[in-house]
SEFIBA-859391 format. One record per residue (C-alpha): residue number from 1; residue in one letter; z, x, y. Coordinates in Angstrom, 3 decimals. Layout:
<pts>
[NUM, a, [Z, X, Y]]
...
</pts>
This chain:
<pts>
[1, m, [73.328, -28.272, -78.031]]
[2, t, [75.622, -25.986, -79.901]]
[3, s, [77.145, -28.137, -82.634]]
[4, l, [80.919, -27.305, -83.376]]
[5, a, [80.337, -25.136, -86.509]]
[6, d, [77.833, -22.607, -84.505]]
[7, m, [81.008, -22.515, -82.268]]
[8, a, [83.425, -21.507, -85.119]]
[9, d, [83.708, -17.787, -84.286]]
[10, v, [84.029, -18.700, -80.741]]
[11, l, [86.838, -21.153, -81.466]]
[12, s, [88.809, -18.226, -84.037]]
[13, l, [88.793, -15.722, -80.713]]
[14, v, [90.391, -17.968, -78.999]]
[15, a, [92.621, -18.827, -81.202]]
[16, d, [93.312, -15.416, -81.804]]
[17, l, [94.719, -15.348, -78.214]]
[18, s, [98.231, -16.160, -78.712]]
[19, r, [98.371, -14.733, -81.967]]
[20, d, [100.319, -11.037, -82.656]]
[21, l, [97.694, -9.203, -84.263]]
[22, p, [97.762, -5.547, -84.651]]
[23, d, [95.632, -3.526, -82.290]]
[24, q, [93.329, -2.634, -85.047]]
[25, e, [92.581, -6.089, -86.824]]
[26, r, [92.144, -7.639, -83.063]]
[27, y, [89.588, -5.291, -82.327]]
[28, q, [87.618, -5.998, -85.628]]
[29, r, [87.975, -9.326, -84.856]]
[30, v, [85.907, -9.193, -81.733]]
[31, l, [83.329, -7.246, -83.431]]
[32, d, [83.222, -9.422, -86.768]]
[33, c, [82.776, -12.475, -83.702]]
[34, i, [80.288, -10.573, -81.883]]
[35, t, [78.187, -9.799, -84.895]]
[36, q, [77.897, -13.554, -86.144]]
[37, r, [77.061, -14.646, -83.222]]
[38, f, [73.874, -11.827, -82.258]]
[39, p, [73.051, -10.258, -85.661]]
[40, c, [72.630, -6.538, -85.458]]
[41, h, [71.903, -3.252, -87.866]]
[42, a, [75.277, -1.732, -85.623]]
[43, c, [77.929, -2.306, -83.570]]
[44, a, [80.690, -0.311, -81.281]]
[45, l, [83.430, -1.373, -79.413]]
[46, l, [84.659, 1.540, -78.049]]
[47, r, [87.648, 2.125, -75.384]]
[48, l, [87.503, 4.468, -72.307]]
[49, e, [90.257, 7.127, -72.403]]
[50, q, [89.902, 9.017, -68.979]]
[51, d, [86.176, 10.116, -69.187]]
[52, t, [85.871, 9.765, -73.300]]
[53, l, [84.868, 6.985, -75.086]]
[54, v, [87.074, 6.278, -78.509]]
[55, p, [85.556, 4.148, -81.211]]
[56, v, [88.107, 1.512, -82.195]]
[57, a, [86.084, -0.828, -84.737]]
[58, v, [82.729, 0.187, -85.897]]
[59, y, [79.952, -2.052, -88.001]]
[60, g, [77.030, -0.963, -90.056]]
[61, l, [77.875, 2.932, -88.913]]
[62, s, [79.156, 5.644, -90.929]]
[63, e, [82.586, 5.912, -91.517]]
[64, d, [83.076, 9.300, -89.643]]
[65, t, [82.066, 7.546, -86.695]]
[66, l, [85.745, 6.524, -85.870]]
[67, g, [86.512, 9.934, -85.581]]
[68, r, [84.157, 11.120, -83.133]]
[69, r, [84.504, 11.165, -79.386]]
[70, f, [81.768, 10.223, -76.683]]
[71, s, [81.972, 11.846, -73.318]]
[72, l, [80.969, 10.093, -70.999]]
[73, a, [79.178, 13.063, -69.394]]
[74, h, [77.258, 13.833, -72.537]]
[75, h, [76.048, 10.203, -73.509]]
[76, p, [73.808, 8.678, -70.847]]
[77, r, [73.335, 5.817, -72.521]]
[78, l, [76.793, 4.835, -72.826]]
[79, q, [77.208, 6.088, -69.228]]
[80, a, [74.772, 3.480, -68.066]]
[81, i, [76.221, 1.052, -70.214]]
[82, a, [79.929, 1.858, -68.291]]
[83, a, [78.474, 1.796, -64.879]]
[84, q, [76.987, -1.943, -64.970]]
[85, r, [78.720, -5.129, -64.763]]
[86, g, [77.017, -7.617, -67.307]]
[87, p, [74.546, -6.770, -70.257]]
[88, l, [72.270, -3.684, -70.115]]
[89, r, [69.356, -3.422, -72.819]]
[90, f, [67.374, 0.333, -72.981]]
[91, a, [63.533, -0.403, -73.236]]
[92, a, [62.213, 0.646, -76.441]]
[93, d, [60.334, 3.886, -74.626]]
[94, c, [63.536, 4.832, -73.039]]
[95, e, [63.993, 8.472, -73.344]]
[96, l, [67.751, 8.788, -73.125]]
[97, p, [68.976, 9.406, -76.518]]
[98, d, [71.053, 7.542, -78.523]]
[99, p, [74.325, 8.326, -79.367]]
[100, y, [74.212, 6.649, -82.844]]
[101, d, [70.801, 8.380, -83.895]]
[102, g, [71.279, 9.322, -87.758]]
[103, l, [74.971, 7.802, -87.816]]
[104, v, [73.287, 3.940, -89.081]]
[105, e, [74.453, 3.482, -92.605]]
[106, i, [71.612, 3.988, -94.976]]
[107, p, [71.054, 2.161, -98.368]]
[108, q, [71.835, 4.900, -101.188]]
[109, e, [68.302, 3.659, -102.130]]
[110, n, [66.639, 4.362, -99.270]]
[111, a, [68.471, 7.147, -97.744]]
[112, q, [65.593, 10.036, -97.868]]
[113, t, [65.913, 10.207, -94.290]]
[114, p, [68.410, 9.335, -90.889]]
[115, l, [67.678, 6.422, -89.648]]
[116, d, [67.486, 6.217, -85.841]]
[117, v, [67.549, 3.183, -83.476]]
[118, h, [64.695, 1.401, -82.228]]
[119, d, [66.501, -1.374, -79.954]]
[120, c, [69.612, -1.056, -77.942]]
[121, m, [71.860, -2.958, -75.565]]
[122, g, [75.313, -3.139, -74.345]]
[123, c, [77.722, -4.500, -72.047]]
[124, a, [80.796, -3.171, -70.142]]
[125, l, [84.342, -4.285, -70.905]]
[126, y, [86.308, -4.952, -67.793]]
[127, l, [90.639, -6.080, -67.766]]
[128, d, [91.296, -6.926, -64.251]]
[129, d, [88.328, -5.068, -62.734]]
[130, r, [89.610, -1.618, -64.725]]
[131, l, [86.594, -0.655, -66.870]]
[132, w, [88.634, -0.694, -70.757]]
[133, g, [85.476, 0.080, -72.739]]
[134, v, [82.415, -0.907, -73.843]]
[135, l, [80.330, -3.070, -76.699]]
[136, t, [76.628, -1.778, -78.029]]
[137, l, [74.425, -3.469, -80.472]]
[138, d, [71.732, -1.563, -81.922]]
[139, a, [68.765, -2.312, -84.308]]
[140, l, [66.153, -0.257, -86.573]]
[141, q, [63.276, -2.528, -85.116]]
[142, p, [61.479, -2.445, -81.567]]
[143, g, [62.039, -6.165, -80.207]]
[144, h, [64.996, -7.023, -82.484]]
[145, f, [66.762, -8.673, -79.195]]
[146, d, [63.959, -10.125, -77.184]]
[147, g, [65.180, -13.605, -78.207]]
[148, f, [68.596, -13.023, -77.598]]
[149, d, [70.527, -14.909, -74.670]]
[150, l, [72.472, -12.170, -72.529]]
[151, t, [73.807, -14.548, -70.503]]
[152, e, [75.924, -15.649, -73.742]]
[153, l, [76.782, -12.224, -74.838]]
[154, e, [78.286, -11.884, -71.580]]
[155, i, [80.502, -15.060, -71.898]]
[156, m, [81.687, -13.429, -75.373]]
[157, m, [82.381, -10.367, -73.730]]
[158, q, [84.617, -12.183, -71.280]]
[159, l, [86.720, -13.590, -74.126]]
[160, a, [86.809, -10.441, -76.037]]
[161, a, [88.287, -9.150, -72.722]]
[162, a, [91.065, -12.071, -72.962]]
[163, s, [91.630, -11.034, -76.572]]
[164, v, [92.167, -7.471, -75.463]]
[165, a, [94.281, -8.418, -72.453]]
[166, a, [96.575, -10.485, -74.714]]
[167, a, [96.817, -7.593, -76.652]]
[168, e, [97.910, -5.428, -73.787]]
[169, r, [100.158, -8.059, -72.537]]
[170, m, [102.260, -8.070, -75.813]]
[171, h, [102.241, -4.398, -76.285]]
[172, a, [103.613, -3.599, -72.935]]
[173, l, [106.548, -6.654, -73.897]]
[174, s, [107.740, -4.942, -76.702]]
[175, q, [107.657, -1.464, -75.249]]
[176, r, [109.936, -2.770, -72.172]]
[177, a, [111.882, -4.321, -74.696]]
[178, a, [112.777, -0.731, -76.663]]
[179, h, [112.877, 1.353, -73.510]]
[180, s, [113.092, 2.048, -70.102]]
[181, e, [109.939, 1.298, -67.852]]
[182, q, [110.526, 5.162, -67.115]]
[183, v, [109.530, 6.113, -70.772]]
[184, s, [107.333, 3.206, -71.560]]
[185, q, [104.974, 4.594, -68.677]]
[186, a, [105.297, 8.234, -70.271]]
[187, m, [104.368, 7.274, -73.835]]
[188, l, [101.245, 4.943, -72.461]]
[189, q, [99.963, 7.966, -70.192]]
[190, s, [100.298, 10.503, -72.929]]
[191, r, [98.516, 8.237, -75.661]]
[192, a, [95.246, 8.672, -73.496]]
[193, g, [95.093, 12.154, -74.304]]
[194, q, [96.431, 12.140, -77.475]]
[195, d, [94.087, 13.382, -80.463]]
[196, m, [95.830, 12.862, -83.642]]
[197, i, [92.728, 11.588, -85.559]]
[198, g, [93.612, 9.674, -89.069]]
[199, s, [94.377, 6.121, -90.077]]
[200, s, [95.680, 6.855, -93.666]]
[201, a, [98.975, 6.136, -94.803]]
[202, v, [100.754, 9.098, -94.165]]
[203, m, [99.360, 9.810, -90.820]]
[204, r, [100.562, 6.068, -90.049]]
[205, a, [104.187, 7.300, -91.040]]
[206, l, [103.981, 10.617, -88.676]]
[207, q, [102.994, 8.530, -86.232]]
[208, d, [105.726, 6.140, -86.827]]
[209, e, [108.467, 8.980, -86.616]]
[210, i, [106.745, 10.738, -83.902]]
[211, a, [107.119, 7.516, -81.731]]
[212, l, [110.878, 7.137, -83.082]]
[213, v, [111.762, 10.917, -82.180]]
[214, a, [109.922, 11.587, -78.798]]
[215, s, [112.183, 9.126, -76.709]]
[216, s, [115.094, 10.827, -77.677]]
[217, s, [116.813, 14.399, -76.722]]
[218, l, [117.258, 15.551, -80.197]]
[219, a, [115.678, 18.966, -81.533]]
[220, v, [112.838, 18.674, -83.634]]
[221, l, [112.003, 20.832, -86.814]]
[222, i, [108.325, 20.399, -87.704]]
[223, l, [107.548, 21.826, -90.943]]
[224, g, [103.916, 21.866, -93.232]]
[225, e, [101.470, 24.229, -94.490]]
[226, t, [99.323, 26.268, -92.397]]
[227, g, [97.028, 24.611, -90.387]]
[228, v, [97.816, 21.096, -90.783]]
[229, g, [98.136, 20.763, -87.288]]
[230, k, [101.725, 21.431, -86.207]]
[231, e, [101.069, 22.213, -82.630]]
[232, r, [99.371, 18.802, -82.116]]
[233, v, [102.419, 16.781, -83.057]]
[234, a, [104.207, 18.921, -80.558]]
[235, e, [102.023, 17.862, -78.293]]
[236, a, [102.432, 13.837, -79.546]]
[237, l, [106.194, 14.216, -79.416]]
[238, h, [106.010, 15.834, -75.698]]
[239, r, [103.281, 13.560, -74.199]]
[240, q, [105.561, 10.537, -75.402]]
[241, s, [108.929, 11.704, -74.015]]
[242, d, [110.672, 11.165, -71.213]]
[243, r, [109.678, 15.272, -70.442]]
[244, a, [105.846, 14.322, -70.016]]
[245, r, [105.800, 14.850, -66.322]]
[246, q, [107.497, 17.937, -66.873]]
[247, p, [105.610, 21.628, -68.599]]
[248, l, [104.842, 21.798, -72.401]]
[249, i, [105.570, 25.507, -72.869]]
[250, s, [104.575, 27.139, -75.735]]
[251, l, [105.010, 30.340, -77.890]]
[252, n, [104.001, 31.631, -80.997]]
[253, c, [106.732, 33.948, -82.465]]
[254, a, [105.103, 35.735, -85.358]]
[255, a, [104.696, 39.313, -84.990]]
[256, l, [106.638, 39.623, -82.051]]
[257, n, [109.312, 43.039, -82.141]]
[258, e, [112.377, 42.190, -81.102]]
[259, t, [112.304, 43.738, -77.340]]
[260, l, [108.943, 41.702, -76.898]]
[261, a, [110.516, 38.341, -78.419]]
[262, e, [113.438, 38.610, -76.036]]
[263, s, [111.334, 39.322, -72.768]]
[264, e, [109.296, 36.012, -73.749]]
[265, l, [112.015, 33.884, -74.397]]
[266, f, [114.064, 34.938, -71.714]]
[267, g, [112.807, 37.180, -69.188]]
[268, h, [113.169, 40.181, -67.633]]
[269, a, [114.518, 42.348, -64.725]]
[270, r, [112.531, 44.792, -63.520]]
[271, g, [112.903, 48.290, -65.078]]
[272, a, [114.639, 46.222, -68.315]]
[273, f, [112.315, 48.633, -70.281]]
[274, s, [109.177, 50.821, -70.251]]
[275, g, [106.459, 49.292, -68.207]]
[276, a, [108.477, 46.037, -66.817]]
[277, v, [107.490, 47.077, -63.310]]
[278, t, [108.421, 44.083, -61.786]]
[279, e, [110.455, 41.096, -62.300]]
[280, r, [109.369, 37.794, -64.855]]
[281, a, [110.550, 34.382, -65.874]]
[282, g, [110.823, 34.074, -69.663]]
[283, k, [109.536, 30.958, -71.482]]
[284, f, [112.791, 28.997, -71.371]]
[285, e, [112.345, 28.937, -66.963]]
[286, l, [108.819, 27.634, -67.665]]
[287, a, [109.807, 24.973, -69.389]]
[288, d, [112.924, 24.469, -67.482]]
[289, g, [113.113, 20.364, -67.136]]
[290, g, [110.271, 20.256, -70.140]]
[291, t, [109.994, 21.418, -73.502]]
[292, l, [109.785, 24.545, -75.493]]
[293, f, [107.766, 24.356, -78.562]]
[294, l, [108.436, 27.449, -80.483]]
[295, d, [105.829, 28.233, -83.080]]
[296, e, [106.467, 30.114, -86.362]]
[297, v, [109.977, 29.778, -85.625]]
[298, g, [110.743, 31.902, -89.126]]
[299, e, [109.229, 34.748, -87.106]]
[300, l, [112.207, 35.751, -85.481]]
[301, p, [114.309, 38.747, -85.864]]
[302, l, [117.923, 37.854, -86.742]]
[303, s, [119.112, 39.400, -83.672]]
[304, i, [116.772, 37.335, -80.964]]
[305, q, [118.174, 34.243, -83.415]]
[306, a, [121.543, 34.968, -82.887]]
[307, k, [120.394, 35.191, -78.448]]
[308, l, [118.251, 31.675, -78.802]]
[309, l, [121.443, 30.002, -80.643]]
[310, r, [123.763, 30.680, -77.568]]
[311, v, [121.113, 29.554, -74.972]]
[312, l, [120.967, 25.994, -77.557]]
[313, q, [124.444, 26.133, -77.204]]
[314, s, [125.255, 26.496, -73.505]]
[315, g, [122.474, 25.828, -72.054]]
[316, q, [122.512, 29.696, -70.248]]
[317, i, [120.075, 32.065, -70.126]]
[318, q, [120.128, 35.690, -69.242]]
[319, r, [117.103, 38.032, -68.676]]
[320, l, [116.565, 41.205, -70.317]]
[321, g, [118.345, 43.710, -67.973]]
[322, s, [119.696, 41.129, -66.203]]
[323, d, [123.586, 39.693, -66.103]]
[324, k, [122.715, 36.683, -63.795]]
[325, d, [122.696, 33.392, -65.568]]
[326, h, [120.200, 30.970, -65.460]]
[327, r, [120.836, 27.006, -66.400]]
[328, v, [117.962, 25.459, -68.008]]
[329, d, [117.132, 21.646, -69.454]]
[330, v, [114.460, 22.333, -72.020]]
[331, r, [114.288, 20.569, -75.314]]
[332, i, [113.291, 22.656, -78.485]]
[333, i, [110.415, 21.649, -80.881]]
[334, a, [110.242, 24.638, -83.365]]
[335, a, [107.443, 24.690, -86.259]]
[336, t, [107.285, 26.780, -89.392]]
[337, n, [105.244, 27.050, -92.760]]
[338, r, [107.925, 29.038, -94.194]]
[339, q, [110.985, 27.171, -96.345]]
[340, l, [113.562, 27.951, -94.188]]
[341, q, [116.518, 26.582, -96.705]]
[342, e, [115.302, 29.559, -98.779]]
[343, e, [115.088, 31.711, -95.734]]
[344, v, [118.807, 31.132, -94.962]]
[345, r, [119.836, 31.762, -98.741]]
[346, a, [118.312, 35.077, -98.224]]
[347, g, [119.719, 35.963, -95.416]]
[348, r, [116.551, 35.909, -93.234]]
[349, f, [117.648, 33.066, -91.159]]
[350, r, [120.691, 31.718, -89.385]]
[351, a, [122.285, 29.130, -91.065]]
[352, d, [123.808, 27.891, -87.766]]
[353, l, [120.413, 28.445, -86.081]]
[354, y, [118.881, 26.270, -88.899]]
[355, h, [121.204, 23.321, -88.228]]
[356, r, [120.630, 23.288, -84.475]]
[357, l, [116.868, 23.108, -84.908]]
[358, s, [116.395, 20.786, -87.913]]
[359, v, [118.352, 17.545, -86.246]]
[360, y, [114.833, 15.602, -86.778]]
[361, p, [113.009, 16.839, -89.520]]
[362, l, [109.158, 15.943, -89.013]]
[363, q, [107.105, 17.144, -92.422]]
[364, v, [103.442, 17.021, -91.552]]
[365, p, [101.014, 16.171, -94.447]]
[366, p, [98.434, 18.774, -96.044]]
[367, l, [95.013, 17.644, -95.366]]
[368, r, [94.634, 17.190, -99.313]]
[369, e, [97.440, 14.334, -99.015]]
[370, r, [95.573, 12.260, -96.090]]
[371, g, [92.211, 10.696, -98.435]]
[372, r, [89.529, 9.565, -96.060]]
[373, d, [90.982, 10.677, -92.949]]
[374, v, [88.801, 14.272, -93.726]]
[375, l, [85.756, 12.038, -92.575]]
[376, q, [87.192, 11.259, -89.400]]
[377, l, [87.976, 14.592, -88.700]]
[378, a, [84.530, 15.963, -89.279]]
[379, g, [83.266, 13.421, -87.178]]
[380, y, [85.739, 15.006, -84.710]]
[381, f, [84.971, 17.989, -85.385]]
[382, l, [80.770, 17.845, -85.536]]
[383, e, [80.910, 15.955, -82.520]]
[384, q, [82.166, 19.208, -80.848]]
[385, n, [79.557, 21.311, -82.571]]
[386, r, [77.138, 18.818, -81.563]]
[387, i, [77.950, 19.196, -77.740]]
[388, r, [78.610, 22.833, -77.855]]
[389, l, [75.410, 23.562, -79.788]]
[390, g, [73.212, 21.395, -77.644]]
[391, v, [71.539, 19.352, -80.655]]
[392, a, [70.866, 15.347, -80.306]]
[393, a, [72.768, 14.227, -83.360]]
[394, l, [74.921, 16.113, -86.241]]
[395, r, [75.494, 14.006, -89.475]]
[396, l, [76.941, 14.809, -93.201]]
[397, s, [74.709, 14.002, -95.958]]
[398, h, [76.489, 11.699, -98.858]]
[399, e, [76.972, 14.461, -101.143]]
[400, a, [78.863, 16.542, -98.372]]
[401, q, [80.439, 13.684, -97.594]]
[402, q, [81.803, 13.082, -101.284]]
[403, a, [82.428, 17.162, -101.033]]
[404, l, [84.874, 16.912, -98.230]]
[405, l, [86.648, 13.969, -99.993]]
[406, g, [86.950, 16.065, -103.017]]
[407, y, [87.821, 19.518, -101.643]]
[408, r, [91.745, 20.566, -102.246]]
[409, w, [92.048, 22.427, -98.204]]
[410, p, [94.030, 25.085, -99.053]]
[411, g, [93.772, 25.954, -95.250]]
[412, n, [93.652, 21.942, -94.178]]
[413, v, [92.552, 20.897, -90.728]]
[414, r, [91.761, 24.193, -89.506]]
[415, e, [89.603, 25.130, -92.664]]
[416, l, [87.889, 22.025, -92.119]]
[417, e, [86.671, 22.718, -88.314]]
[418, h, [85.920, 26.291, -89.473]]
[419, a, [83.565, 25.508, -92.405]]
[420, l, [82.213, 22.770, -90.289]]
[421, s, [81.076, 24.803, -87.078]]
[422, r, [79.911, 27.557, -89.813]]
[423, a, [77.391, 24.588, -91.260]]
[424, a, [76.975, 23.099, -88.002]]
[425, l, [75.068, 26.227, -87.002]]
[426, k, [73.552, 27.012, -90.166]]
[427, a, [71.933, 23.526, -89.414]]
[428, l, [70.335, 24.776, -86.782]]
[429, s, [68.085, 26.865, -88.532]]
[430, v, [67.105, 24.661, -91.276]]
[431, h, [66.436, 21.180, -89.896]]
[432, a, [63.881, 20.787, -87.374]]
[433, g, [63.702, 17.510, -84.768]]
[434, d, [66.906, 16.108, -83.147]]
[435, c, [68.973, 14.909, -85.778]]
[436, r, [70.717, 18.043, -88.014]]
[437, t, [71.611, 17.046, -91.467]]
[438, i, [74.696, 18.787, -93.143]]
[439, e, [73.913, 19.636, -96.779]]
[440, i, [77.205, 20.619, -99.234]]
[441, c, [75.696, 24.100, -99.630]]
[442, r, [75.822, 24.853, -95.892]]
[443, t, [79.727, 24.178, -96.004]]
[444, q, [80.473, 27.247, -98.048]]
[445, l, [83.530, 25.700, -99.211]]
[446, d, [85.170, 27.870, -101.863]]
[447, l, [84.776, 25.148, -104.656]]
[448, a, [85.489, 27.820, -107.501]]
[449, d, [89.103, 28.456, -105.734]]
[450, a, [89.567, 24.506, -104.994]]
[451, p, [88.485, 22.355, -107.604]]
[452, l, [87.070, 18.769, -106.797]]
[453, m, [89.419, 15.626, -106.877]]
[454, t, [88.616, 11.821, -107.478]]
[455, v, [88.913, 9.986, -104.601]]
[456, s, [90.830, 6.168, -104.658]]
[457, n, [91.374, 3.945, -101.835]]
[458, d, [93.056, 5.701, -99.173]]
[459, k, [94.775, 8.833, -100.633]]
[460, a, [92.990, 11.613, -102.622]]
[461, a, [94.527, 12.144, -106.890]]
[462, e, [96.298, 15.340, -107.180]]
[463, p, [93.975, 17.531, -108.727]]
[464, l, [94.931, 20.368, -110.929]]
[465, p, [96.445, 23.221, -109.233]]
[466, g, [93.414, 25.272, -106.685]]
[467, a, [94.619, 29.050, -107.973]]
[468, v, [92.339, 31.335, -109.220]]
[469, f, [93.636, 32.822, -112.227]]
[470, e, [92.874, 36.125, -113.771]]
[471, e, [90.715, 36.642, -116.737]]
[472, p, [92.218, 35.601, -120.034]]
[473, g, [92.749, 37.894, -122.659]]
[474, w, [92.848, 35.436, -125.293]]
[475, q, [91.129, 37.912, -128.055]]
[476, g, [93.632, 38.235, -130.556]]
[477, l, [96.029, 35.636, -129.693]]
[478, d, [96.232, 31.916, -131.787]]
[479, l, [95.975, 28.656, -129.856]]
[480, r, [100.012, 28.275, -129.115]]
[481, q, [99.960, 31.777, -128.059]]
[482, a, [96.710, 31.496, -125.722]]
[483, t, [97.692, 27.901, -124.175]]
[484, e, [101.216, 29.483, -123.490]]
[485, q, [99.501, 32.339, -121.405]]
[486, y, [97.493, 29.539, -119.622]]
[487, q, [100.495, 27.667, -118.938]]
[488, a, [102.489, 30.644, -117.714]]
[489, q, [99.724, 31.782, -115.583]]
[490, m, [99.253, 27.721, -114.232]]
[491, i, [103.201, 27.641, -113.286]]
[492, q, [103.316, 30.907, -111.710]]
[493, a, [99.649, 30.456, -109.335]]
[494, i, [101.151, 27.176, -107.993]]
[495, l, [104.781, 28.833, -107.228]]
[496, v, [103.181, 31.018, -105.488]]
[497, e, [101.047, 28.576, -103.442]]
[498, q, [104.166, 26.659, -102.698]]
[499, q, [106.530, 30.021, -101.750]]
[500, g, [108.503, 29.581, -104.570]]
[501, n, [109.722, 25.559, -104.202]]
[502, w, [110.277, 24.608, -107.256]]
[503, s, [110.360, 21.020, -106.697]]
[504, a, [106.823, 20.884, -104.939]]
[505, a, [105.263, 22.592, -107.822]]
[506, a, [106.816, 20.251, -109.925]]
[507, r, [105.240, 17.457, -108.269]]
[508, i, [101.889, 19.020, -108.510]]
[509, l, [101.546, 19.899, -111.866]]
[510, g, [102.862, 16.094, -112.544]]
[511, v, [106.403, 16.928, -114.822]]
[512, d, [109.910, 16.821, -113.990]]
[513, r, [111.568, 19.540, -112.747]]
[514, a, [114.047, 20.117, -115.098]]
[515, n, [111.435, 20.200, -117.872]]
[516, l, [109.487, 22.231, -115.555]]
[517, h, [112.882, 24.386, -115.248]]
[518, r, [112.575, 24.588, -119.247]]
[519, l, [109.476, 25.266, -120.055]]
[520, a, [109.643, 28.169, -117.458]]
[521, r, [112.366, 29.915, -119.248]]
[522, r, [110.771, 29.517, -122.776]]
[523, l, [107.254, 30.721, -121.456]]
[524, g, [109.944, 34.176, -120.396]]
[525, m, [109.580, 33.374, -116.700]]
[526, k, [112.345, 34.018, -114.726]]
[527, a, [113.729, 30.923, -112.311]]
</pts>
């Protein structure tokens, strides 16, 4: 007979049914309870989003697992677990590839080779006859689960389903209290397709702001460096808005000349210009009822800025070469990596248009400020490359993980994606076997251009600036002169990197802005 002490973890799970817990904590408590009852080397709880399983809590697996997305079409074991009611255990000689091969955490003293899974079982989790996700349990020794009671596992899964169902009901009630039923449904549907990877404090704050402004009709200006993922933020805003069922139309404003920009935005009539052989609708008409995303809006010619402002004020457009008005209902989301306030002062951007677009500004943090998010993003990109290259597993060595955490990422998420794509391709020609390990040398990071940082908790410490200084001409200089020359070069490099933003430069250099101005004047630099 099972004692109350043995059932303590189960009773804890039952008690959680009435508690209002954050989703992440609830999922982790479910996993902790199951691993107490069924000891194993690795365990994961994955939620089904369309035809893809998304890890929500893991035990004993590499941290980057949380960033991976497991398509059922590419993972036959997970597909088999999801297709069966009740627990499913795979034979030791099963030829189906295990999705966690190479991802089981390895103690550093035993880290010569990745460890493969040798005993595997799983169970589907249903809510009211709807498949919510799956639980997987893995062990490194064959026969590890021989003595386990699979009936008890099924009972535990029913308790887990009740806990998850309670969380979903609480969430639905809070949604209805804050929004109308239509907006709530749009937000829940958009969440299924959302892929903003990361759980750092700055990303959680950004996601909270997105949820706050998405359901409004306010124009949003997304700010951030090149490659941070501004387009992903725009997509999330649209998916969580009440326009989610309507189109999201994007236009990259960079490198558009005046005629092409006007035609792309407002459309053109037949014969409006050389080559206009047919009438054509512009982006505003295509986005009617939905959202228009203007990427790199700071690149628009001044003449087009005036026409765009007129549309935003009146809601009416005229196709190029036509005098007929078309009324449109479009929400505007714009993005730029420029400092638009500086562009306004320089006369390159209209002040009235800037104020129209920046009703609600959103700052997307650079990757160097997102701490350990880089490993989750790495897992996401490695899984994409694993499928594209047709290999069983791709993993990062411990040294490569530390290098990714320490690198400054001047190109942000886009640079990370490209670096891992190159490294995954190079790993094919170096490693034999099913599991390919990516070493730091194959990521081809320019560590001289962006020195390593120390990492603490959730956020990387600010490094010295990652600029390349000119060869110092210190010959014939005393220590004071050489120091001042180095200071001037460092300040200049940071100002170039931050596009002349003295406040940002001061934060990176760790000094007060006024003191930085005084130092620059003393060094003979022009503010």
